[in-house]
N, C-alpha and C positions, 0 to 999 in steps of 0.2 A: 217353699221359699225359705223357711227357717233352716231346713237341712242344708240348703245351698249356702246360706250365711255362715252356718257352723263350719262347713267345709272351707269356706274362704278364710275363717279364723284359724282353722286347723293347720293350714299350710305354713303360715309364719310361726305358729306355735310349735310345730314339729321341728322347724329349723332352729328356733330358739332353744328348745329342749335338747336337740342334738349338740348345739354349740355349748350349752351348760355342761352336758355330760363329758364333752371333750375337755373343757376347762377343769372340771373336777376329776378328770382321769378315771371315769367310770366306764367299764366295759372295754372291748377292743374295737378298733375301727370297723371291723366286719359286723359286729352285733349291736353297735350304737343305734343303728336305724330301728332295730326291733325294740330296744330298750326305750327309745324316745317315743315310740307309739303309745305306751301306757300313759305317761303324763299328758300327751297330746289329746287322747280320748277323754281325759278328765278335765283338763284345763279349757279346752275349746268350748264346751257347753257352758262352763262356769263364766267364761268371758262374755259369752252371748247373753247370759242372764244379767250380768253386771251392766252391760250396755243398755239392756232394756229397762233396768231399774233406774239408771241415770236419766234415761229419756223420760220415763214416767215422772220422776222427781222434778226434772227441770220444766216439764210442761204444766205442772200444777203450782209452781212458785209464783208469788206475786209480792211486791213490796208493800209494806204497811206504812201508813203516814199518820201524822197527827191530824186531828180534826181541823178542818178549815171550812168556814161557812161559804166562802167563794167557791172553793173546789166542790163542795157538796151540791151547790146550786148550778154550777156550770157544767159539771161532768157527772150526771146521775148514773151513768153506766159503770162508773168505777167507785161508787160510794163504799163498796165493800172494803176498800183499802183503809178506810178510816174507822171501821166499826170496832176494831180491837181497842183503839184509843177511847172511843165513846163508852164502851162497856167497862173497861178497866178503870177509867178515871171517874166513873159514876157521875159524870157532869150533868145528867138530867134527873138524877134522883131528887125528889122533892119539888120538881117543877110542875107547873100546870100545863094543860093542853095548849093554851094561848102562848105561854112562854116557849114551849116546844115548837109550835108553828112559826113563831118569830125567828127561831134559829134554823130549823130544818125545812120550813116551808109548809104550805097547806096541801101538798100533793100526797097525803096519806090515805090509807084505807082504814075504815072504821069497822071493826068486828062487833064491838058493842061499846057501851059507854066507858068500860074499864080496859079497853084494848084497842090500840091503833098500831099500824105498821107502815113502814116506808120500804119501797123497793130499792135494792142496793146494786143490782146488776148481776151478771153471771160470773162466778169465780172461775179463774183459769183452771183447767184440769182436763184429764183425758176423756171422761164421760160426763162432764158437767154440762147440762142443757137447761136446767131450771134456775131462775134467779134467786138470789138470797134476799131475805127479808129481815129488817130490823123491827123487832117487836117492843112496844112500850106498854107496860101494864100499870094501871092506875088504881089507887085505893083512896077514897074520899077526895077525888079530884087531883091527886098528886102522884107522880111517877114513883113506883116502888120497886120496879124491876125492869131491866133492859136486857134483851137477848137477841140472838141471831139464829135463823134457821133457813133451810132450803124450802122454797114454796112448792 
């Protein structure tokens, strides 16, 4: 399948190379076909790779938003869009579990008395199947660190 796609890219690439050779007055009309084959063999796979990289990049993009309590509670499957704001702003550092539960809700998982986590949803991406988790770590009852990881 990949070979077929490269060949489909090679045909217009060949004619573009041939046209460029004519404009640059390289070679004679008889040997331009042979001269155009070399850049065609190089550029066609490169174009194929670039198309694949663009597709992979676009499939793993998602918009990042500022934290919104309403958005957090009504759309739990897209909470990951707000985690960068939560982590960078350090909005929960120094807060207690009760204060966190007032803002984020009580649907958290308890690992131990010093570690709770919230499910964030699955990040868009090519091979992403596991949900992301927001971890809150406590020391003496107050949040000291907030991080995100894949569960």
